[in-house]
C-alpha positions in Angstrom: 10.5 13.1 7.3 7.3 11.2 6.6 8.2 7.5 6.2 5.2 6.8 3.9 6.6 9.1 1.3 10.1 7.7 1.5 9.3 4.0 1.0 7.1 2.0 -1.4 4.7 -0.4 0.2 3.5 -3.3 -1.9 1.1 -6.1 -0.9 2.5 -9.2 -2.5 0.0 -11.8 -1.2 -3.2 -12.1 0.8 -3.5 -14.1 3.9 -4.1 -17.9 3.7 -6.1 -20.4 5.6 -4.5 -23.0 7.8 -3.0 -25.9 5.9 0.4 -27.3 4.9 2.3 -26.8 1.7 4.0 -23.8 0.1 2.8 -20.2 -0.2 4.6 -18.1 -2.9 4.1 -14.4 -3.0 4.0 -12.4 -6.2 7.4 -11.1 -7.1 8.5 -7.5 -6.5 10.8 -5.6 -8.9 13.6 -3.9 -6.9 14.8 -1.8 -9.9 15.6 1.7 -8.6 15.7 0.7 -4.9 18.6 -0.1 -2.6 16.7 -2.7 -0.6 13.5 -4.4 0.3 12.1 -5.5 3.6 9.5 -8.4 3.5 7.0 -8.7 6.3 4.3 -11.3 7.2 3.1 -13.4 10.1 3.0 -17.1 10.7 0.3 -18.4 13.0 1.9 -21.6 14.3 5.5 -21.7 15.5 7.2 -24.9 14.2 10.7 -25.6 12.9 9.1 -26.7 9.6 7.2 -23.4 9.0 9.9 -21.3 7.3 9.9 -18.0 5.5 12.6 -17.6 2.9 13.3 -15.1 0.1 14.2 -16.1 -3.5 15.7 -14.3 -6.4 15.6 -15.8 -9.9 13.9 -18.9 -8.5 16.8 -19.6 -6.1 16.9 -19.2 -2.3 19.1 -16.4 -1.1 21.8 -17.5 1.3 20.9 -16.8 4.9 17.4 -15.4 3.9 15.4 -17.8 6.1 13.4 -17.2 9.3 11.6 -19.6 11.6 9.0 -18.3 14.0 9.7 -18.7 17.7 6.2 -18.0 18.9 2.7 -18.6 17.6 1.4 -15.6 15.5 4.8 -14.0 15.4 5.6 -11.4 12.8 8.6 -12.3 10.7 10.7 -10.3 8.3 13.7 -10.6 6.0 15.5 -7.5 4.6 17.6 -7.7 1.5 19.9 -4.8 1.0 21.6 -4.3 -2.3 20.3 -7.4 -4.0 22.7 -8.9 -6.6 21.5 -8.3 -10.1 23.0 -11.4 -11.6 19.8 -13.3 -10.8 17.5 -10.5 -11.9 15.8 -7.7 -10.0 12.7 -9.6 -8.8 12.5 -11.0 -5.3 9.7 -13.2 -3.8 8.7 -14.6 -0.5 8.2 -18.4 -0.1 6.7 -19.8 3.1 7.1 -23.6 3.6 4.4 -25.0 5.9 5.4 -28.4 7.3 2.8 -28.1 10.0 -0.7 -26.7 9.3 -0.6 -22.9 9.7 -2.0 -19.8 8.2 0.2 -17.0 6.8 -0.7 -13.4 7.0 -0.7 -10.8 4.2 2.8 -10.6 2.8 4.2 -7.0 2.2 7.3 -5.7 0.6 8.7 -2.3 1.7 11.1 -1.0 -0.9 13.4 1.8 0.3 16.0 4.3 -0.9 14.3 4.7 -4.2 15.6 7.0 -6.9 12.3 8.8 -7.2 10.5 10.5 -4.3 8.0 11.1 -3.0 6.5 7.6 -3.2 2.8 7.2 -3.8 1.3 4.5 -1.5 -2.3 5.6 -1.2 -4.0 3.6 -3.9 -7.8 3.5 -4.2 -8.0 -0.2 -5.2 -9.2 -3.4 -3.4 -5.7 -4.7 -2.9 -4.1 -1.3 -2.6 -3.1 0.5 0.5 -4.9 3.5 2.0 -3.8 5.8 4.8 -3.1 9.3 6.0 -0.1 11.4 7.0 -0.7 13.4 10.2 1.6 16.2 11.1 1.3 17.6 14.6 -2.4 16.5 15.0 -4.5 17.8 17.8 -6.0 15.3 20.3 -9.8 14.9 20.0 
């Protein structure tokens, strides 16, 4: 199995400079997928720097993460999102203490269609390669 052909990787937001306030990602449509893992990093660990996931403009219960260490990667995975609030999910990062937030990515999995196409030739797209049993140079 090649993971990159089994999941859809979407960049939802570019990294930010260090400040306070809210960072909201673009929404991701989960139609046709069983779940979505959101991934980013938060530069400064503080109890007031919080990542959460929203659906239909409302916070999902239990979908908050606080960094424990500076620069730590954080994620929230939503499996089988309820459709009553719609199919779009988004990440919101509350910054009570000045911090930067890394690029925010969504990894959608168990899609109805395969293979997924993740290699997009666009400025905000993703590019990469699949290597199968490569030789060492």
